[in-house]
C-alpha positions as CSV (number, residue, x, y, z in Angstrom):
1,M,130.7,67.9,33.3
2,S,134.5,67.8,33.9
3,I,135.0,65.9,30.7
4,I,133.4,68.6,28.7
5,L,135.7,71.2,30.2
6,L,138.7,69.0,29.4
7,L,137.6,68.5,25.8
8,I,137.0,72.3,25.4
9,G,140.5,73.0,26.7
10,I,142.1,70.4,24.5
11,S,140.2,71.6,21.4
12,L,141.3,75.2,22.1
13,M,144.9,74.1,22.4
14,V,144.7,72.2,19.1
15,A,143.1,75.2,17.4
16,L,145.8,77.5,18.7
17,I,148.5,75.1,17.4
18,F,146.9,75.1,14.0
19,L,146.5,78.9,14.0
20,G,150.2,79.3,15.0
21,A,151.2,76.9,12.2
22,F,149.1,78.9,9.7
23,I,150.6,82.2,10.8
24,W,154.1,80.8,10.6
25,S,153.5,79.5,7.1
26,V,152.2,82.8,5.9
27,R,155.1,84.7,7.3
28,S,157.6,82.3,5.8
29,G,156.2,82.8,2.3
30,Q,154.4,79.5,1.7
31,Y,151.5,81.3,0.0
32,D,153.4,84.1,-1.9
33,D,152.9,82.8,-5.5
34,D,150.3,80.1,-6.0
35,Y,149.4,81.0,-9.6
36,T,152.7,80.8,-11.5
37,P,153.6,77.2,-10.7
38,S,150.3,75.9,-12.0
39,V,150.7,77.6,-15.4
40,R,154.5,77.3,-15.8
41,I,154.1,74.1,-17.7
42,L,152.0,75.9,-20.3
43,L,154.7,78.5,-21.0
44,D,157.2,77.9,-23.8
45,D,160.9,77.8,-23.0
46,E,163.1,80.5,-24.4
47,P,164.4,79.5,-27.9
48,P,168.1,78.7,-28.0
49,K,170.3,81.6,-29.1
50,P,171.7,81.1,-32.6
51,K,175.4,80.3,-32.8
52,D,177.7,82.7,-34.5
53,T,178.7,80.7,-37.6
54,K,181.1,83.5,-38.9
55,L,183.7,82.6,-36.2
56,N,183.6,78.8,-36.9
57,N,183.9,79.0,-40.7
58,Q,186.9,81.3,-41.1
59,P,189.7,79.8,-43.2
């Protein structure tokens, strides 16, 4: 019977540790934006700005 109480105590401590780690990760912003990184590869890069050729071709 004492082993059951020991195992319940250990399991509660492990559960509290995982709960604390989860709360810490939520507060530190680990789950703020989980959609954008997965579709960022699908978005096109901005096109390069055209160079001003008037300044380079002056006599």
